[in-house]
Rosetta silent file (secondary structure, phi, psi, omega in degrees, C-alpha in Angstrom):
SEQUENCE: MKHFLTTTAATALIALGSIASAADLKMSHVRPQDATIDKELRAFSEQVAEATGGDVSINIFPASALGDYTTVQERISVGAIDMATQPAATGADRKMQISSFPFLAANWDQARDIYGPGGVVRDVMAGLYAEQGITMLAAYPVYFGGISLNTDPVNPGDPSQSNGIKVRVPGIKSFQLTGEALGYIPSPIPFSEAFTAIQTGVVDGVIGSGAEGYYASFRDVTKAYVPANTHFEVWYMIISDESLAALDEDDQAALMASAEEFEATRWTVAEEDQGKWEQRLSDELGATVVDLTDDQLAAMADKVRAEVWPVVLEDVGTEWGQAILDKVGQ
SCORE:     score description
SCORE:     0.000 S_00000001
   1 L     0.000  -36.953 -177.664   74.105  -68.452  157.890 S_00000001
   2 H   -62.482  -47.077  176.244   74.190  -66.591  161.279 S_00000001
   3 H   -55.180  -42.951  179.839   70.805  -68.163  162.120 S_00000001
   4 H   -61.331  -45.989  179.769   72.087  -71.523  161.177 S_00000001
   5 H   -63.168  -39.856  176.630   75.075  -71.400  163.358 S_00000001
   6 H   -60.523  -42.553 -178.796   72.979  -70.208  166.281 S_00000001
   7 H   -65.114  -44.415 -179.750   70.595  -73.079  165.877 S_00000001
   8 H   -58.164  -42.586 -175.791   73.435  -75.589  165.585 S_00000001
   9 H   -71.529  -32.574  178.296   75.100  -74.237  168.732 S_00000001
  10 H   -68.504  -39.418  176.899   71.814  -74.436  170.661 S_00000001
  11 H   -66.433  -36.736  179.853   71.286  -78.036  169.542 S_00000001
  12 H   -67.288  -39.752  176.549   74.807  -78.940  170.590 S_00000001
  13 H   -60.052  -42.709  177.901   74.193  -77.362  174.027 S_00000001
  14 H   -66.416  -35.123 -178.423   71.040  -79.354  174.487 S_00000001
  15 H   -71.049  -40.995  177.907   72.792  -82.545  173.465 S_00000001
  16 H   -63.228  -44.530  174.836   75.621  -81.797  175.971 S_00000001
  17 H   -56.732  -40.186  177.129   73.056  -81.121  178.597 S_00000001
  18 H   -64.252  -38.017 -178.779   71.397  -84.431  177.986 S_00000001
  19 H   -66.917  -41.193 -173.836   74.698  -86.277  178.212 S_00000001
  20 H   -65.418  -39.866 -174.374   75.544  -84.376  181.487 S_00000001
  21 H   -76.651  -14.215  177.281   72.251  -85.317  183.100 S_00000001
  22 L   -75.559  140.102 -177.792   72.627  -89.004  182.343 S_00000001
  23 E  -121.656  131.283  176.186   74.107  -91.110  185.183 S_00000001
  24 E  -107.143   94.155 -175.488   76.049  -94.422  184.804 S_00000001
  25 E  -102.591  146.095 -179.227   76.015  -95.910  188.334 S_00000001
  26 E  -102.641  126.817  177.744   77.849  -99.011  189.600 S_00000001
  27 E  -118.771  122.750 -178.058   75.971 -101.289  192.085 S_00000001
  28 E   -97.884  148.776  164.080   77.871 -103.958  193.981 S_00000001
  29 E  -152.082  171.708 -164.264   76.459 -107.000  195.746 S_00000001
  30 L   -96.485  -13.045 -173.073   77.935 -110.107  197.411 S_00000001
  31 L   -92.667  159.568  178.764   76.145 -113.022  195.726 S_00000001
  32 L   -66.934  161.717  173.285   77.117 -114.868  192.574 S_00000001
  33 L   -54.506  136.252  175.949   75.637 -113.952  189.127 S_00000001
  34 L    82.695   -0.488  174.061   72.069 -115.313  188.692 S_00000001
  35 L   -72.402  168.385 -175.227   71.526 -115.661  192.448 S_00000001
  36 H   -48.278  -55.840 -175.164   68.182 -114.327  193.745 S_00000001
  37 H   -59.627  -40.813  179.358   69.503 -110.878  194.729 S_00000001
  38 H   -58.207  -43.805 -179.973   71.310 -110.571  191.325 S_00000001
  39 H   -66.936  -40.947 -179.212   68.103 -111.156  189.389 S_00000001
  40 H   -69.064  -36.818  175.996   66.119 -108.746  191.565 S_00000001
  41 H   -65.573  -37.716  177.001   68.711 -106.048  191.253 S_00000001
  42 H   -65.993  -37.781  168.889   68.722 -106.359  187.561 S_00000001
  43 H   -59.496  -42.955  173.909   64.995 -106.043  187.436 S_00000001
  44 H   -59.603  -45.330  172.421   65.361 -103.043  189.677 S_00000001
  45 H   -50.802  -45.141 -177.432   67.925 -101.562  187.241 S_00000001
  46 H   -75.259  -32.696  173.664   65.553 -101.836  184.394 S_00000001
  47 H   -59.175  -47.136 -178.819   62.729 -100.246  186.454 S_00000001
  48 H   -64.322  -41.816  175.290   64.965  -97.286  187.260 S_00000001
  49 H   -61.342  -38.379 -177.016   65.980  -96.803  183.644 S_00000001
  50 H   -70.286  -48.508 -178.797   62.355  -96.879  182.613 S_00000001
  51 H   -63.264  -27.991 -176.838   61.265  -94.470  185.420 S_00000001
  52 L   -98.773    4.042 -176.129   63.976  -92.002  184.670 S_00000001
  53 L    65.702   26.284  177.852   63.522  -92.145  180.894 S_00000001
  54 L    91.677   -0.545 -176.814   66.981  -93.586  180.414 S_00000001
  55 L   -70.603  -33.889  179.947   68.610  -90.860  182.472 S_00000001
  56 E  -116.493  120.547  173.964   69.916  -93.344  185.184 S_00000001
  57 E  -111.715  123.586  178.761   71.660  -96.540  184.260 S_00000001
  58 E  -108.484  118.003  178.193   72.560  -98.931  187.038 S_00000001
  59 E   -95.637  122.676 -179.025   75.261 -101.586  186.211 S_00000001
  60 E   -92.104  130.638  178.367   75.279 -104.547  188.478 S_00000001
  61 E  -116.090  101.868 -171.428   78.531 -106.086  189.694 S_00000001
  62 L   -82.348 -179.504  168.656   77.869 -109.429  191.410 S_00000001
  63 L    50.029   34.078  175.454   80.153 -111.632  193.607 S_00000001
  64 L    62.245   26.510 -177.512   81.942 -108.764  195.284 S_00000001
  65 L   -58.528  -21.344  178.511   83.605 -107.834  191.947 S_00000001
  66 L   -98.268    4.263  179.229   84.181 -104.305  193.219 S_00000001
  67 L   123.385  158.013  177.051   85.705 -105.494  196.482 S_00000001
  68 L   -52.755  151.308 -177.597   84.760 -107.047  199.801 S_00000001
  69 H   -54.356  -31.719  179.164   81.575 -105.436  201.330 S_00000001
  70 H   -69.879  -44.409  176.617   83.546 -103.618  203.932 S_00000001
  71 H   -61.342  -41.364 -179.096   85.805 -102.066  201.335 S_00000001
  72 H   -62.552  -44.437  178.640   82.800 -101.289  199.152 S_00000001
  73 H   -56.596  -50.400 -179.139   81.018  -99.482  201.984 S_00000001
  74 H   -56.938  -39.957 -179.890   84.174  -97.406  202.612 S_00000001
  75 H   -72.950  -29.102  174.149   84.485  -96.532  198.929 S_00000001
  76 H   -68.946  -35.139 -176.237   80.840  -95.529  198.703 S_00000001
  77 H   -61.755  -30.443  177.986   81.297  -93.275  201.682 S_00000001
  78 L  -103.223    7.540  173.119   83.926  -91.276  199.662 S_00000001
  79 L    85.319    4.303 -177.140   82.140  -91.419  196.327 S_00000001
  80 L   -80.249  -21.722  172.664   84.503  -93.970  194.623 S_00000001
  81 L  -127.786  145.446 -170.417   81.658  -96.497  194.206 S_00000001
  82 L   -83.997  -53.594 -165.842   78.128  -95.382  193.598 S_00000001
  83 E  -143.006  161.052  172.308   75.840  -98.046  195.084 S_00000001
  84 E  -159.475  157.592  164.371   75.573 -101.472  196.797 S_00000001
  85 E  -125.891  109.366 -170.717   73.084 -103.896  198.299 S_00000001
  86 E  -165.242  176.273  176.217   74.828 -105.743  200.991 S_00000001
  87 L   -66.874  157.775  175.431   75.320 -106.386  204.691 S_00000001
  88 L   -69.418  133.817  178.180   76.275 -103.428  206.924 S_00000001
  89 L   -87.521  111.809  179.560   80.133 -103.247  207.471 S_00000001
  90 L   -74.875  -17.967  175.502   80.540 -103.113  211.156 S_00000001
  91 L   -61.653  -30.139 -179.363   84.240 -102.257  210.773 S_00000001
  92 L   -76.608  -29.377 -178.070   83.269  -98.691  209.660 S_00000001
  93 L  -161.940  118.204 -172.904   81.156  -98.274  212.807 S_00000001
  94 H   -61.723  -25.903  179.321   80.756 -100.747  215.636 S_00000001
  95 H   -60.683  -21.757 -176.334   77.194  -99.510  216.251 S_00000001
  96 H   -66.235  -12.821  176.238   76.225 -101.057  213.045 S_00000001
  97 H   -55.562  -26.048 -176.813   76.287 -104.454  214.918 S_00000001
  98 H   -57.111  -25.730 -179.109   72.789 -103.514  216.050 S_00000001
  99 H   -69.012  -32.184 -174.141   71.527 -104.676  212.588 S_00000001
 100 H  -110.442   21.227 -176.720   72.792 -108.244  213.198 S_00000001
 101 L   -56.646  129.514 -172.870   71.978 -108.438  216.908 S_00000001
 102 L   -67.736  136.489  174.652   71.500 -112.134  217.612 S_00000001
 103 L    59.488   28.023 -178.267   67.957 -113.369  218.317 S_00000001
 104 L   -74.122  -40.918  172.579   66.563 -109.876  218.147 S_00000001
 105 L  -110.628  143.259  179.748   63.496 -111.018  216.135 S_00000001
 106 L  -101.424  -17.860  178.554   61.704 -114.240  216.619 S_00000001
 107 L  -153.902  176.796 -178.886   59.544 -114.372  213.585 S_00000001
 108 H   -65.231  -33.290  179.769   58.817 -112.593  210.286 S_00000001
 109 H   -72.193  -35.904  173.435   56.253 -110.318  211.675 S_00000001
 110 H   -63.938  -41.594  178.453   58.629 -109.090  214.329 S_00000001
 111 H   -55.921  -44.533 -179.591   61.351 -108.723  211.726 S_00000001
 112 H   -67.870  -37.876  176.277   59.287 -106.464  209.567 S_00000001
 113 H   -61.726  -34.650  178.986   58.361 -104.325  212.575 S_00000001
 114 H   -83.346  -42.053 -171.762   62.022 -103.936  213.439 S_00000001
 115 H  -109.986  -13.315 -173.795   63.677 -103.717  210.093 S_00000001
 116 L   -83.940 -171.505 -178.603   60.938 -102.710  207.645 S_00000001
 117 L   -53.331  126.191 -177.070   59.674  -99.153  206.919 S_00000001
 118 L    82.809   -5.525 -173.551   59.427  -97.156  210.182 S_00000001
 119 L   -71.474  151.680 -177.243   61.200  -99.916  212.106 S_00000001
 120 H   -59.189  -57.224 -176.034   63.539  -98.938  214.944 S_00000001
 121 H   -68.230  -36.535  179.805   66.639 -100.579  213.773 S_00000001
 122 H   -58.404  -42.423  179.496   66.043  -99.544  210.132 S_00000001
 123 H   -68.254  -34.958  176.331   65.834  -95.858  211.172 S_00000001
 124 H   -62.282  -45.323 -178.837   68.948  -96.253  213.350 S_00000001
 125 H   -65.360  -38.349  178.321   70.855  -97.768  210.482 S_00000001
 126 H   -58.058  -42.694 -178.141   69.818  -94.944  208.115 S_00000001
 127 H   -66.863  -38.437 -179.411   71.219  -92.463  210.616 S_00000001
 128 H   -67.902  -41.656  173.750   74.523  -94.399  210.980 S_00000001
 129 H   -58.191  -45.940 -176.769   74.869  -94.519  207.157 S_00000001
 130 H   -61.139  -33.494  177.326   74.207  -90.830  206.872 S_00000001
 131 H   -64.636  -20.575  174.534   77.136  -90.141  209.233 S_00000001
 132 L   -92.164    5.495 -175.285   79.276  -91.858  206.576 S_00000001
 133 L    78.555   24.877 -175.824   78.111  -89.837  203.645 S_00000001
 134 E  -122.911  141.656  174.948   75.718  -92.617  202.575 S_00000001
 135 E  -110.794  127.388  175.632   72.001  -92.643  201.908 S_00000001
 136 E   -80.473  125.308  179.571   70.001  -95.800  202.665 S_00000001
 137 E  -102.090  -26.865 -178.409   67.466  -96.256  199.818 S_00000001
 138 E  -166.212  154.529  168.633   65.962  -99.605  201.046 S_00000001
 139 E   -98.662  147.575  177.838   66.264 -102.534  203.381 S_00000001
 140 E  -125.028   97.651  178.555   66.462 -106.031  201.816 S_00000001
 141 E   -65.847  125.201 -177.110   65.220 -108.821  204.073 S_00000001
 142 E  -104.970  -61.347 -179.376   67.112 -111.954  203.333 S_00000001
 143 E  -175.652  169.700  165.971   66.417 -114.733  205.871 S_00000001
 144 E   -76.663  139.123 -179.674   66.770 -115.970  209.458 S_00000001
 145 L   -84.765  156.928 -178.909   70.175 -117.303  209.973 S_00000001
 146 E  -148.993 -167.231 -174.359   71.259 -120.790  210.767 S_00000001
 147 E  -118.470  122.683  173.553   74.182 -123.161  211.012 S_00000001
 148 E   -96.318  137.726  176.278   75.745 -125.198  208.196 S_00000001
 149 E  -131.487  143.583  176.583   77.793 -128.250  209.019 S_00000001
 150 L  -104.466   28.829 -179.789   79.889 -130.546  207.062 S_00000001
 151 L  -148.959  171.662  178.001   79.576 -133.129  209.808 S_00000001
 152 L   -72.812  135.810  178.554   76.712 -134.745  211.802 S_00000001
 153 L   -64.186  147.367  173.314   75.058 -132.253  214.290 S_00000001
 154 L  -119.176  117.468 -177.736   75.657 -132.940  218.002 S_00000001
 155 L    43.456   58.177 -173.636   72.863 -131.884  220.368 S_00000001
 156 L   -67.470  -19.752 -176.849   71.764 -129.199  217.870 S_00000001
 157 L  -103.134    7.354 -175.911   68.775 -128.112  219.972 S_00000001
 158 L  -120.152   94.771 -174.478   70.522 -128.107  223.275 S_00000001
 159 L   -79.775    3.092  179.897   72.688 -124.997  223.852 S_00000001
 160 L   -81.827  -14.855 -174.865   73.546 -126.017  227.415 S_00000001
 161 L  -116.738  144.926  177.304   76.121 -128.540  226.169 S_00000001
 162 L   -84.111  132.900 -171.489   79.314 -127.997  224.325 S_00000001
 163 L  -100.618  -11.638 -179.907   79.283 -130.010  220.999 S_00000001
 164 L    79.754    1.341 -175.286   82.976 -129.854  220.073 S_00000001
 165 L   -92.936  124.284  177.469   82.294 -128.632  216.573 S_00000001
 166 E   -87.454  133.638 -177.877   84.478 -125.865  215.215 S_00000001
 167 E  -133.185  143.474  173.632   82.707 -123.388  212.959 S_00000001
 168 E   -73.100  140.217  172.539   83.737 -120.365  210.954 S_00000001
 169 E  -131.541  152.441  169.687   82.188 -117.125  212.036 S_00000001
 170 L   -54.564  160.113  177.405   82.438 -113.559  210.644 S_00000001
 171 L   -84.345   56.505  179.364   84.898 -111.350  212.369 S_00000001
 172 L  -127.180  128.725 -174.005   82.030 -109.682  214.307 S_00000001
 173 H   -52.576  -44.016 -179.042   81.816 -110.072  218.045 S_00000001
 174 H   -56.135  -45.486  178.490   78.100 -110.937  218.133 S_00000001
 175 H   -66.787  -40.527  178.218   78.600 -113.957  215.900 S_00000001
 176 H   -61.391  -45.744 -179.458   81.646 -115.192  217.774 S_00000001
 177 H   -66.677  -40.141  178.417   79.822 -114.987  221.125 S_00000001
 178 H   -61.035  -44.641  178.906   76.688 -116.530  219.670 S_00000001
 179 H   -58.219  -44.647  175.717   78.651 -119.519  218.407 S_00000001
 180 H   -58.746  -52.331 -178.447   80.074 -120.012  221.866 S_00000001
 181 H   -57.600  -31.722 -174.230   76.719 -119.716  223.605 S_00000001
 182 L   -91.066    5.540  171.231   75.199 -122.294  221.370 S_00000001
 183 L    97.443   12.694 -178.721   78.003 -124.797  222.183 S_00000001
 184 L  -102.384  165.210  177.091   80.256 -124.431  219.158 S_00000001
 185 E  -102.554  100.223 -175.037   83.971 -123.518  218.925 S_00000001
 186 E   -77.039  148.205  175.632   83.980 -120.255  216.830 S_00000001
 187 E  -135.997  105.745 -178.627   86.864 -119.418  214.497 S_00000001
 188 E   -65.972  117.138 -178.041   86.882 -115.972  212.832 S_00000001
 189 L  -137.946  133.997  177.095   87.817 -116.566  209.230 S_00000001
 190 L   -56.051  149.097 -176.907   87.391 -114.151  206.259 S_00000001
 191 H   -58.187  -41.538 -177.445   84.469 -115.136  203.981 S_00000001
 192 H   -60.544  -20.902 -178.708   86.861 -115.564  201.059 S_00000001
 193 H  -106.392   -1.813 -171.305   88.766 -118.284  202.921 S_00000001
 194 H   -64.697  -43.241 -174.219   85.743 -120.048  204.564 S_00000001
 195 H   -63.505  -45.357  179.900   85.023 -122.618  201.950 S_00000001
 196 H   -67.393  -29.207  179.064   88.571 -123.915  201.748 S_00000001
 197 H   -64.928  -44.143 -179.885   88.710 -123.940  205.597 S_00000001
 198 H   -72.254  -42.914 -172.486   85.689 -126.343  205.648 S_00000001
 199 H   -62.799  -40.018  177.356   86.970 -128.337  202.673 S_00000001
 200 L   -89.694    2.252  175.384   90.263 -128.946  204.404 S_00000001
 201 L    78.709   20.657  172.055   88.825 -129.622  207.770 S_00000001
 202 L   -70.272  -34.287  172.821   90.148 -126.521  209.550 S_00000001
 203 L  -137.142  164.175 -177.299   86.506 -126.001  210.612 S_00000001
 204 L  -113.047   12.713  177.902   83.442 -128.241  210.286 S_00000001
 205 E   179.118 -168.780 -175.276   80.831 -125.590  209.556 S_00000001
 206 E  -143.613  141.919  168.901   79.720 -121.971  209.315 S_00000001
 207 E  -121.605  138.659  173.256   77.655 -119.582  211.423 S_00000001
 208 E   131.857   -9.721 -179.628   76.667 -116.271  209.973 S_00000001
 209 E  -124.934 -166.008  171.594   74.466 -117.056  206.952 S_00000001
 210 L  -138.724 -171.893 -168.541   71.238 -118.823  206.135 S_00000001
 211 H   -55.263  -47.298 -175.574   69.879 -121.522  203.804 S_00000001
 212 H   -62.773  -45.399 -177.816   70.167 -119.371  200.646 S_00000001
 213 H   -65.764  -42.726  176.351   73.642 -118.186  201.474 S_00000001
 214 H   -64.479  -38.725  174.212   74.865 -121.752  202.270 S_00000001
 215 H   -64.846  -39.252 -178.487   73.401 -123.018  199.105 S_00000001
 216 H   -76.918  -30.279 -174.364   75.025 -120.335  197.012 S_00000001
 217 H  -124.478   -9.976 -175.988   78.485 -120.495  198.548 S_00000001
 218 H  -132.869   20.264 -172.702   78.851 -123.721  200.667 S_00000001
 219 H   -64.603  -26.318 -177.380   76.630 -126.306  199.042 S_00000001
 220 H   -81.840   -3.388 -178.434   79.434 -128.734  198.338 S_00000001
 221 H  -129.238   21.937  175.375   80.464 -128.731  202.082 S_00000001
 222 L  -110.713  107.707  177.295   76.968 -128.741  203.628 S_00000001
 223 L  -102.630  -18.744  179.393   75.757 -132.070  205.067 S_00000001
 224 E  -149.118  150.421  179.979   73.465 -130.657  207.689 S_00000001
 225 E  -133.621  126.389  176.501   71.564 -127.426  208.333 S_00000001
 226 E  -110.002  101.886 -174.242   70.386 -126.205  211.692 S_00000001
 227 L   -75.734   74.527 -169.637   67.660 -123.481  211.244 S_00000001
 228 L   -86.109   -5.195 -177.263   68.430 -121.879  214.591 S_00000001
 229 L    54.715   45.650 -176.436   67.183 -118.379  213.699 S_00000001
 230 L   -60.575  -39.582  176.060   70.482 -117.054  215.053 S_00000001
 231 L  -159.724  166.165  178.802   69.893 -113.515  213.633 S_00000001
 232 E   -98.577  120.953 -179.058   67.773 -111.841  211.045 S_00000001
 233 E   -88.520  121.402 -178.608   69.870 -111.146  207.949 S_00000001
 234 E  -136.359  125.322  173.435   68.930 -107.821  206.374 S_00000001
 235 E   -94.883  167.522  174.846   71.023 -106.064  203.665 S_00000001
 236 E  -130.704  138.181  172.199   70.748 -102.425  202.689 S_00000001
 237 E   -85.119  119.429 -177.551   70.576 -100.681  199.353 S_00000001
 238 E  -125.613  155.511  177.420   72.858  -97.831  199.803 S_00000001
 239 E  -139.604  144.794  173.635   74.146  -94.914  197.580 S_00000001
 240 E   -63.017  137.961  178.424   76.892  -92.363  197.950 S_00000001
 241 H   -61.949  -29.721  178.386   75.523  -89.030  198.864 S_00000001
 242 H   -67.588  -40.866  179.159   77.748  -87.594  196.137 S_00000001
 243 H   -67.320  -41.826  178.938   76.261  -89.835  193.503 S_00000001
 244 H   -62.206  -44.796  179.828   72.772  -89.139  194.625 S_00000001
 245 H   -61.246  -28.325 -176.902   73.316  -85.371  194.592 S_00000001
 246 L   -75.928   -9.444  175.373   74.544  -85.518  191.060 S_00000001
 247 L   -84.176  148.296  174.283   71.069  -86.628  189.866 S_00000001
 248 L   -75.093  167.203 -168.947   68.433  -84.074  189.181 S_00000001
 249 H   -58.697  -41.314  179.059   65.425  -83.887  191.482 S_00000001
 250 H   -58.465  -47.519 -179.381   63.169  -85.877  189.170 S_00000001
 251 H   -72.604  -33.706  171.238   65.598  -88.679  188.889 S_00000001
 252 H   -60.578  -41.410 -179.347   66.336  -88.744  192.543 S_00000001
 253 H   -66.795  -39.047  178.743   62.619  -89.083  193.227 S_00000001
 254 H   -65.447  -41.540  178.793   62.269  -91.833  190.615 S_00000001
 255 H   -67.010  -42.688  178.043   65.170  -93.740  192.090 S_00000001
 256 H   -67.519  -34.248  177.165   63.817  -93.517  195.601 S_00000001
 257 H   -71.219  -33.380  178.806   60.345  -94.596  194.557 S_00000001
 258 H   -68.399  -42.303 -177.921   61.771  -97.590  192.666 S_00000001
 259 H   -64.896  -41.500  178.665   63.773  -98.507  195.731 S_00000001
 260 H   -62.351  -40.936  179.748   60.723  -98.294  197.967 S_00000001
 261 H   -67.325  -44.889  178.799   58.850 -100.611  195.580 S_00000001
 262 H   -53.472  -43.036  178.294   61.797 -102.984  195.405 S_00000001
 263 H   -70.836  -42.630 -176.600   61.774 -103.338  199.161 S_00000001
 264 H   -57.811  -39.978  177.974   58.033 -103.681  199.415 S_00000001
 265 H   -65.894  -43.595  178.667   58.053 -106.537  196.959 S_00000001
 266 H   -59.605  -40.063  178.532   60.821 -108.328  198.768 S_00000001
 267 H   -62.113  -28.388 -176.362   58.957 -108.356  202.104 S_00000001
 268 L   -81.678   -8.605 -174.427   56.119 -110.202  200.416 S_00000001
 269 L  -121.000  -20.959 -163.762   58.415 -113.062  199.075 S_00000001
 270 H   -58.884  -49.757 -177.061   61.248 -113.244  201.583 S_00000001
 271 H   -61.542  -47.537  177.798   59.708 -115.705  204.057 S_00000001
 272 H   -61.078  -37.297 -178.283   58.570 -118.090  201.317 S_00000001
 273 H   -64.002  -38.503 -178.972   61.974 -117.800  199.659 S_00000001
 274 H   -64.829  -39.162 -179.240   63.704 -118.895  202.863 S_00000001
 275 H   -66.214  -35.023 -178.680   61.535 -122.112  203.012 S_00000001
 276 H   -62.235  -44.631  178.665   62.375 -122.817  199.387 S_00000001
 277 H   -68.702  -35.874  174.338   66.091 -122.680  199.974 S_00000001
 278 H   -56.080  -42.901 -177.306   65.863 -124.848  203.108 S_00000001
 279 H   -70.628  -33.808 -178.721   63.999 -127.381  200.946 S_00000001
 280 H   -71.884  -32.569  179.760   66.668 -127.218  198.172 S_00000001
 281 H   -63.113  -39.972  175.405   69.370 -127.979  200.737 S_00000001
 282 H   -72.276  -49.973 -177.132   67.438 -131.149  201.532 S_00000001
 283 H   -72.616  -45.718 -177.855   66.149 -132.291  198.143 S_00000001
 284 H   -79.247  -36.792 -173.656   69.177 -131.318  195.987 S_00000001
 285 H  -103.608  -15.884 -176.801   72.068 -131.810  198.278 S_00000001
 286 L    71.955   22.053  178.416   70.619 -134.530  200.578 S_00000001
 287 L   -75.849  145.296  175.375   71.508 -132.373  203.582 S_00000001
 288 E   -76.677  116.310  177.324   69.800 -133.065  206.877 S_00000001
 289 E   -97.597  109.528 -174.716   67.646 -130.130  207.837 S_00000001
 290 L   -71.682  131.543 -178.862   67.230 -130.370  211.568 S_00000001
 291 L   -91.375  104.335 -178.301   63.696 -129.980  212.948 S_00000001
 292 L   -96.191  139.867  178.328   63.925 -127.782  215.996 S_00000001
 293 L   -78.521  165.172  172.238   60.974 -127.351  218.453 S_00000001
 294 H   -58.401  -40.176 -175.795   59.721 -123.998  219.715 S_00000001
 295 H   -68.960  -38.665  177.876   61.114 -124.812  223.090 S_00000001
 296 H   -66.180  -33.244  175.138   64.556 -125.524  221.719 S_00000001
 297 H   -68.518  -38.188  176.984   64.539 -122.280  219.765 S_00000001
 298 H   -64.085  -43.519 -178.718   63.423 -120.414  222.917 S_00000001
 299 H   -58.385  -44.444  177.942   66.238 -122.026  224.903 S_00000001
 300 H   -61.026  -46.476 -177.483   68.776 -120.831  222.317 S_00000001
 301 H   -61.646  -44.579 -179.126   67.352 -117.320  222.278 S_00000001
 302 H   -64.380  -40.227  177.912   67.332 -117.103  226.046 S_00000001
 303 H   -63.872  -42.554 -177.319   70.821 -118.220  226.465 S_00000001
 304 H   -71.586  -37.686  176.871   72.213 -115.892  223.850 S_00000001
 305 H   -66.506  -33.922  174.037   70.261 -112.913  225.130 S_00000001
 306 H   -67.114  -46.368 -172.270   71.570 -113.605  228.670 S_00000001
 307 H   -94.873  -36.727 -173.970   75.199 -114.142  227.784 S_00000001
 308 L   -90.463  -42.088 -174.276   75.805 -112.387  224.498 S_00000001
 309 H   -56.222  -45.414 -178.172   73.708 -109.232  224.663 S_00000001
 310 H   -59.627  -37.943 -174.060   75.458 -107.591  227.604 S_00000001
 311 H   -72.710  -41.406  179.497   78.857 -107.987  226.034 S_00000001
 312 H   -66.989  -33.671  176.919   77.740 -106.716  222.549 S_00000001
 313 H   -61.941  -33.646  177.228   76.044 -103.812  224.245 S_00000001
 314 H   -64.051  -37.457 -173.205   79.380 -102.826  225.813 S_00000001
 315 H   -74.790  -36.192  176.902   80.854 -102.865  222.393 S_00000001
 316 H   -91.613  -13.524 -177.350   78.299 -100.619  220.765 S_00000001
 317 L   110.708  113.636 -171.088   77.671  -98.541  223.845 S_00000001
 318 H   -58.771  -50.869 -173.379   75.449  -99.875  226.581 S_00000001
 319 H   -69.696  -40.023  176.818   73.215  -96.805  226.984 S_00000001
 320 H   -65.160  -47.366 -178.129   72.873  -96.236  223.253 S_00000001
 321 H   -68.897  -41.790 -176.386   72.172  -99.956  222.405 S_00000001
 322 H   -70.734  -24.732  173.588   69.807 -100.587  225.327 S_00000001
 323 H   -62.662  -37.452  179.550   67.710  -97.537  224.293 S_00000001
 324 H   -72.487  -44.438 -176.619   67.175  -99.253  220.924 S_00000001
 325 H   -67.621  -35.391  175.834   66.364 -102.626  222.522 S_00000001
 326 H   -64.072  -38.163  176.740   63.872 -100.914  224.832 S_00000001
 327 H   -65.360  -32.608  178.738   62.108  -99.481  221.771 S_00000001
 328 H   -75.293  -24.882  177.353   62.082 -102.875  220.147 S_00000001
 329 L   103.507   23.071  178.760   60.490 -104.276  223.400 S_00000001
 330 L  -106.290    0.000    0.000   63.491 -106.327  224.535 S_00000001
């Protein structure tokens, strides 16, 4: 009997240990359910579960169900939420504006050099997250940004002229100044209120997203799309240091390896994905996708770099920001 009790107790302890080592993590993202990122994160979740032998379960919460991305980042930093794949919240640290610096990359090759593994901006962002108690697991390239309009474009390729069109911009200085430099009248409006603002005519368009984002959230109010390459949209897969530390070493390694693979796969499909969404705006919505020449794109980039960069650099710290731009080659 004594032996039986000892064996039973040992079995119970092993069972308790198994339960304790299992992790049930919550992952937030900003897009609706079944959007591209939602499907990719669910596949990632399955991969992590398999790689950890079921020790780590990642539950996906789409459409900002756990809160606005700024709030989510703050909650991750204190361990109240485990994970997210989303834009960097510049309200937590103004220096994070470096991630969405306008016209920093001109093409996909440059974007990968800057934001991909070993990239200057990617490494800087990892350091800024670390200061907030957050570990960056991966970068998620989304698209080059453009301008969605619920009206006809006016001189869309000529940034030297004011077009009189009022557009919603995020409450981030770089986007506001970029809108002005490109001839628009920027109006900072929270994302949650943007659709209604366009629908009711408060503004006539949006700056701050790209074709996929406009299709996902603004397709009923998009009559034209200007692929101006305003910025390179990259999101980050992040995890609370507290949540990561709670995993054993093997599970941490498996999670990081899965995140690395997740990012590598995304870089192989992101450019093609952008083209597909631009085509869907045209084919499915009947939106006019403006065809901009290389000279027009260069004129936009030159104007923004001359007028916007110095102001944003002051906001993030001129010496700090310029040192990064120097490494990028700008």
